[in-house]
C-alpha angles and dihedrals in degrees: 000000000000091000091051092051092047093053093042091053091047098047109025098064091058093055092043086061089052089054091048090052090052090049091051091053094046090052089051092236087136125029128211092268092054092048091049091050092048090049090053090048091052093049097044103036120001103047093041088053089048091051091048096051092043093055093045093047095044095044093232092190089067095046096041110131115191092191090060092048093049091048092050091051093048095043095052093046090049092046093050094052098038092048092046090054092044096052093040087061099039107035117070097206112070091205091052091047090055092050090049095049093046094044094049099051102034115081132200092237094142094065101029106023101075099042093045093048093046094047095045105028103026130228096319092051090047091053092050089049090051092054090046090053090054088058102041098043094066089041090053090051093053098040092043093056093043093051096044094044090051091056094040116104092205119088093210089068095065113128122273102203094185090058091046091052092051091049090052093050092049095043108124091214092057093045093049094046097049092042091055092044090052090049092053094045092048091041092234113174110211117212119250092248087067103029098047096057089046090052093047093048091044091053088060093051103082098041094048092042090054091049091050091048091055094043094056097060135076127181089213089080093061104086108115138032093055094156094049092044092051090049091049092049092052094046097043100041104029116015099041097047091044095049097042096044091048091049092050090049091052089052090058099258113141143149119031092351093059091045091052091050090051093049094048092052095038094054115106124259116292117275091231094054095100096049093044093048091050092048092049094052099258132115102295094175093056091045090052091050091051090052092048097048096043090048091051094049101035093084088067098042094045090049092052093044094050091047091054092047091049091053090049088056097246092134 
């Protein structure tokens, strides 16, 4: 019972914030422009500050695990290509197949990864998750464009790798993560006049990000594609975490590393999946539905998955 209460208290508050965000939007207390601006604020300032303070606080240099990083890179590359082949053969619409492949391998680790890891695994787990995010976010950007452009029927949506590389270099999440990692490795002590504002802004990151996540979704949009949505839910929330966590365990990864691998793969589809799929000439509506449904159900699947891992002695 104590394990159940611990996980409930770690996971439930995050998804309550998502529901609050949805309620705020339904009451029209924040319009689309405000939500878009808050989302931009989270991405450019609040979440980078959260990543920075998490890495500093958790001493990521001490908890850095190269085996975990290598596994994450390999697992996401494998997932992207295997899922692309699978849906190419099983889904009639090429645009829908692209949305399915993209939605099933790309996780919303930026918004959910850090708070889940901190609440469940503590500061050290949060720091390892932060470093992992710095690796998988650029990988997501590259793989996402490659997958969606492959399924796109429009030549103008073919990947521009120079543009992708520049976006990765300028990404605030990447800048914040590597700056913090460098500070921990070089044992640089930042003065309070710098560190305190970073900590205060970072503390706002997760709550506001959860509110924005809830405010962006509406169940009214989920009317069609039931078969594809059910398949995506099963693959994203059950099959992928189970397969990847089992594979990592067989490779000798355990403890916090295994838990971080589980959380990255168990997180719902990325919030930007719908917009990116639409812009790349794939089925943006289906991609948005996959994000919505996996976000709504991930609280249950992550709870069950973490409970099983706890009873197996992983953390």
